[in-house]
N, C-alpha and C positions, 0 to 999 in steps of 0.2 A: 057207380059203386060196384066193387068186385063181389061176385057170388061167394057165399060162405058155405063150406062143407061142415056139417055138424055131426058129432058123435056124442050121444047121451049114454052115460054109464050108470047102471044100478047095481048095487052090491047086495046080494041075497045071502052072503055068508053072515054068520052071527057075530062077527067082530069087525072092527074097523080095519080096512085094507088100504094099502098104498097102491096107486096106479100110475103108470107112466105111458106116454104115447110116443110113437116114432113112425117114420115113413119108410116105405120100401126104397132102398137106395136107388138113386138115379143111375142111368147108364152113361158111362164116360168113355170117350174115345181114348185109345192108346194103351188100354190094358193095365192102367195103374191100380194099386190097391185102393178100394173104396171104403171109406169110414162113415159111420152113422152117429148122430147125436140124438139124445132124448130131446123131445120138443116141449114137453109139459109133464108135470108130476104133481099129484095131490092125494091126500088121504080122503077116504069116503067111508062113512058109517053104514051100518046095516039099514036097508031101506025101510023095513017094517018099524024099526025103532026110531029112525030119524026123519024119514020122508025125503032124504037128501038125494039129489041126482047130480052127478058130475058131468058138466058140459064142456066139450072140447070143440073149438071152432077154428077152422083154418081157411084162409082166403084162397080163392082160385088163382089169384095173381101170382105169377112166377117171379122169382128174384134170383139174380146172379150175385155172387158174394166172393170177396177175398178177405182173408183173416190172417193176422200175424200170429205166429206161434212161437213159444219158447222151446218146444221139444216135439218129438214125434208123438202121434196120438197114443194115448194110454187109456184103457177102459177105466171108467170111474173118475177121470180127471177132465177138466174143461179142455175143449179142443183148441182154444186160443184166447186171444184178448181183443185188441182193436180190430174192428170189422167194418168194411164198407160194403153196401148193398145197393142194387139198382133194380127197380121193376123192369122186366124184360119180356119180350114176346118169344114164342117158339117159331121156328122156321116152318112154313107151310109146305105141303107137298107140291103146290103150284103157287106162283106169285112170290111176293116179297113181304118181309116183316122186319121190324127193328129188333133183330135177334143176335146182335154182336156188340160186345163191349170190350174196351181195352183197359187193363189195370195199370195203375201206377203204384210204386212202393214208397216213394218219398216226395210228396206225402202219399199215404195210403188212400187209394180211391179207385173208382171205376168211371169211365166216360159215359155220357148219355148214350143209350143204345142206338145203333144205326143199322142199315141193311148190310148183312154179311154176304159173302160169296162162298158157296159150297158148304154151307152149314147143313148138317144132317136134318132131314125133316123130323119135326117133333122135338128138336133140341135148340139150345142157344149156345153161343160161343164166347169164351173168355180168352183174350190174348194177354199174355203176361210179358212184362218188359225184361230186359237183361238185368240180372243182379247176381251177387256172388255170395256163397256160403260165408259165414254160418247163418245168413238170413234164411228164414223158413216161413212159408206161406201156405195156407190152405185155400183152395178155390172150389166152388161148387154151387149147389142149389140151396136157397134159403126160402122159408115160408113165414107168412104172417100168422101167428097163433095167438088167439085170445088177446089181440091188441099189440103184441110185440113181434119183431122179426128175429128168427133164430136160424142159424145154419143147420140144415137138415142132414145132408150127406155131402161128402167132399173127398177130394184127392189132394195129395201134396203137390203143389205147383212146381212145374219145371220152368226155369228162366227162358225167356224169348221163345215162347211156344204157344200154340193154339190148343184149347181143350173144348170139345163139344160135350154138353151135358143135357141128357134127356130125362126130365122128371117123370115119375110114375105116381098116379093118383091112388095109391094104396097106403092105408095107414093101419097101425097095429096098436092094440091095447094090451098091456101086460101088468101083472101084479109086481109090486116092488117100488123102489124109490131111486130115480135118477133125475137130478135137477136139470132143467132145460139148459142145453149147451154142453152137457156132459157126454163124453164118448161112451157108447155102448158096444157090446159085441152083438151085431145084428143076428148072426146065425144062432147064438144061444138065446137071445131075447125073443126071437120069433117062434121058438118051439112052444107049442101049446098056447100061443097068444091068440087073441081075437083079431080077425082080419076084417078090415072095413074097406071094401073095394068100391071106389067112386068112379071107376073108368066107364061104367055103363051110363053115366049121366045122372046118377042119384045125388041128392044133396043132404039127406038126413038118414043116419043109421043109428038104431038103438042097440046097445050092448048090455047084456045082463051076465054078471058073474054068479053062477048058480051055487047052492050050498055045497055041492060035491066038487067044486073047483072047475067045472066045465063052463063053457061060454055059450050063450044064445045070442045071435045077432038077428036083427029085423030091419029090413030096408023099408023106410017110410015113404020116400019119394025120390 
C-alpha cells in the first residue's frame, strides 16, 4: 500500500472558511508554460464551535496523465475532461525504473510504464503521438487525493514529442473555493498560503488558520 501524506487543518477564525489545496508545480522539460489545478476544496467551521478538523490525504504514488481539453487553460475553469492516468516510477540517479509511458489519443490512453532511456533523475517521461490541431491535450503529473486521482500540474502537449516531468512533494493550503480539477493561478494562490513541505520524509503536518489570518504549521512525523 502506498504511503499517505496527511495535512490536518484547524480553523480558529470565528466563521466558517473555505479551504483549497494544491501542489507545487512539477518541473517540466522544454520550458513550456506550467499550469496548476486545485486538488481538493471544502468548508470548515470554527474549531471551538464545531470541533471539526479538515483532513487532506495524498498518496506518495506518482501518476502520469493525459487529458483532453476543449480550450486553453483558464483560471476558475476545469482544465479538461476525459483523462487517462497510470501509476509510474521516477527515474533513479543510478539503475533503472519503469519511468516511461507512451500516450495515445484515439482512444485516449497511456501504456503500462517501462524503462526509459535518458529520463532525467527524479522525473518520469510521457511520449505523445502525432496528432493535428484543433486537438488539444494536457499532460503532466496527477495525484491520488482522498480516494480520487486528480491532475495536479500540467503543460499543453506537443504532438510527437517527449516530456519529462519531475514532481515536487510540497503542498499548499489556501482560503477560498476551487473545485478539484479547476485551474488556479499558482503565483497568486501561493501568496500567504500555508506551505506543507514533505520533501524531508515527513508524513503528517498540522495546519492552523489563526484568528488574525496567519498560519501555524506543525510537523508531526
